[in-house]
C-alpha positions in Angstrom: 173.6 -7.1 69.1 177.3 -6.4 68.6 179.6 -7.6 65.9 182.7 -8.8 67.7 186.2 -9.6 66.3 188.2 -12.4 68.0 192.0 -12.4 67.3 193.2 -16.0 67.3 196.4 -17.8 66.7 198.0 -21.3 67.0 198.4 -22.4 70.7 195.8 -20.0 72.0 194.3 -21.4 75.2 191.5 -23.8 74.2 188.9 -22.6 76.8 189.8 -19.0 76.5 189.1 -19.2 72.7 186.1 -21.6 72.6 184.1 -20.5 75.6 183.8 -16.7 74.8 183.3 -17.5 71.1 180.3 -19.7 72.0 179.0 -17.7 74.9 178.9 -14.5 73.0 177.1 -16.1 70.1 174.6 -17.8 72.5 173.4 -14.4 73.7 173.0 -13.1 70.2 176.3 -11.4 69.2 178.0 -12.1 65.9 181.6 -13.2 66.5 184.2 -13.4 63.7 187.2 -15.5 64.7 190.3 -14.7 62.6 194.0 -15.5 62.5 196.8 -14.0 60.4 197.4 -15.8 57.1 194.2 -17.8 57.5 190.8 -17.7 55.9 187.3 -18.8 56.9 187.2 -22.6 57.2 190.9 -22.9 58.2 191.7 -23.8 61.8 194.2 -22.9 64.5 195.5 -25.5 67.0 194.6 -24.7 70.6 196.4 -25.8 73.8 194.9 -26.7 77.2 196.6 -25.0 80.0 196.0 -26.4 83.5 197.1 -25.5 87.0 198.5 -28.6 88.5 200.8 -27.3 91.3 203.9 -26.5 89.3 205.4 -23.0 89.2 203.4 -22.3 86.0 200.7 -24.0 84.0 201.1 -27.2 82.1 200.3 -27.5 78.4 198.5 -30.2 76.5 197.2 -30.4 73.0 193.8 -28.8 72.6 191.3 -28.8 69.8 191.3 -27.6 66.2 189.4 -24.3 66.4 187.8 -23.5 63.0 187.9 -19.9 62.0 184.7 -18.4 60.6 186.1 -15.3 58.9 189.2 -14.4 56.8 191.9 -12.2 58.3 192.6 -10.4 55.1 189.0 -9.2 55.0 189.1 -7.6 58.5 188.0 -4.0 58.6 188.2 -3.1 62.3 185.9 -0.1 61.8 183.1 -2.5 61.0 183.3 -4.2 64.4 181.9 -3.0 67.7 184.3 -4.9 70.0 187.4 -7.0 70.3 188.2 -10.3 72.1 191.8 -11.3 72.7 192.1 -14.9 74.1 195.2 -15.9 76.0 197.5 -18.8 75.7 200.7 -18.5 73.7 199.1 -17.1 70.6 199.4 -13.4 71.8 203.1 -13.9 72.1 203.2 -14.4 68.3 200.3 -12.2 67.3 202.0 -9.1 68.9 204.8 -9.5 66.3 202.3 -9.0 63.3 202.0 -5.4 62.3 198.5 -5.8 61.0 197.3 -7.4 64.2 198.8 -4.5 66.2 197.1 -2.0 63.9 193.7 -3.8 64.4 194.1 -3.9 68.2 195.1 -0.3 68.2 191.9 0.7 66.4 189.8 -0.7 69.2 191.7 0.9 72.0 192.1 4.2 70.3 188.4 4.3 69.4 187.5 3.4 73.0 185.5 0.4 71.8 184.9 -2.6 74.2 187.9 -4.9 74.5 188.1 -8.2 76.4 191.5 -9.7 77.0 192.3 -12.7 79.2 195.6 -14.3 80.3 198.5 -13.6 77.9 196.2 -11.4 75.8 197.8 -8.5 77.7 201.0 -9.1 75.7 199.2 -8.0 72.6 197.6 -5.0 74.4 200.9 -4.0 75.7 202.4 -4.1 72.2 199.9 -1.5 71.0 201.4 1.2 73.2 197.9 2.3 74.2 197.4 0.9 77.7 199.4 3.5 79.6 197.4 4.6 82.7 194.9 1.7 82.4 194.2 -0.9 85.1 194.2 -4.5 83.9 194.8 -8.1 84.9 196.6 -10.9 83.0 198.3 -14.1 83.8 200.9 -13.2 86.5 203.8 -13.9 84.2 202.6 -10.9 82.1 202.8 -8.4 84.9 206.2 -7.1 83.8 205.0 -6.4 80.3 201.8 -4.7 81.6 203.8 -2.4 83.9 206.5 -1.7 81.3 203.6 -0.5 79.0 202.7 2.0 81.7 199.5 0.2 82.9 198.7 -0.8 86.5 198.8 -4.6 86.9 195.9 -5.8 89.1 196.9 -8.9 91.0 193.5 -10.3 91.5 192.2 -13.8 92.2 192.4 -16.3 89.3 188.6 -16.4 89.1 188.1 -12.6 89.1 188.1 -9.9 86.4 188.7 -6.2 86.2 186.8 -3.6 84.2 188.5 -0.2 83.4 186.2 1.8 81.2 185.5 -0.5 78.2 188.5 -2.7 78.8 187.7 -6.0 80.6 190.6 -8.3 81.6 191.2 -11.4 83.6 194.1 -13.6 84.6 193.0 -17.0 83.2 190.1 -19.3 82.2 188.9 -19.9 85.8 187.7 -16.2 85.5 185.3 -16.9 82.6 182.1 -16.2 84.7 183.3 -12.9 85.9 185.1 -11.9 82.7 182.3 -12.7 80.4 179.6 -11.2 82.7 181.6 -7.9 82.9 182.2 -7.9 79.1 178.5 -8.4 78.5 177.8 -5.5 80.8 180.2 -3.3 78.9 178.6 -4.4 75.6 175.1 -3.5 77.1 173.9 -7.0 76.5 170.5 -7.7 78.0 169.5 -11.3 78.7 166.0 -12.2 79.6 164.6 -15.6 80.5 
């Protein structure tokens, strides 16, 4: 099974952090969740984003998500894949040069990458998504297009795979997004 790195930060979307973290482990993958300036055992605060009829999502406090690896120890070459959860965390993560360096490694090496919601902000900041097709939360369309990628305006519960890049607009897409990422990883599940 694959060794997967998950880049986290405060106010990442609760479901978009916890669900893939748990689902990928449940099928046998090793997942290391890290955040800048944090070590294993520290936590990040998550936020719950919901769609309640306003022009954008609402935000409520989420859970404390405990990290299981230390950011300072990350060697991206030792990982097979990358997961970038959404929420507001990518807005801040994209300003960290080491985070950008890590994300660039996965894209440049053509390793599997799964990004959801605002995770596209981090991908756009790498400068390595030009010519790719990806989805994201609709508010990120401008950044995706300015980075030279084609924004895919798909249903909120759908996902897009472009080579080894799997993206989706928000947590309602978890079934499609995780299934497509597992296919890219070559994960086989038997009952």
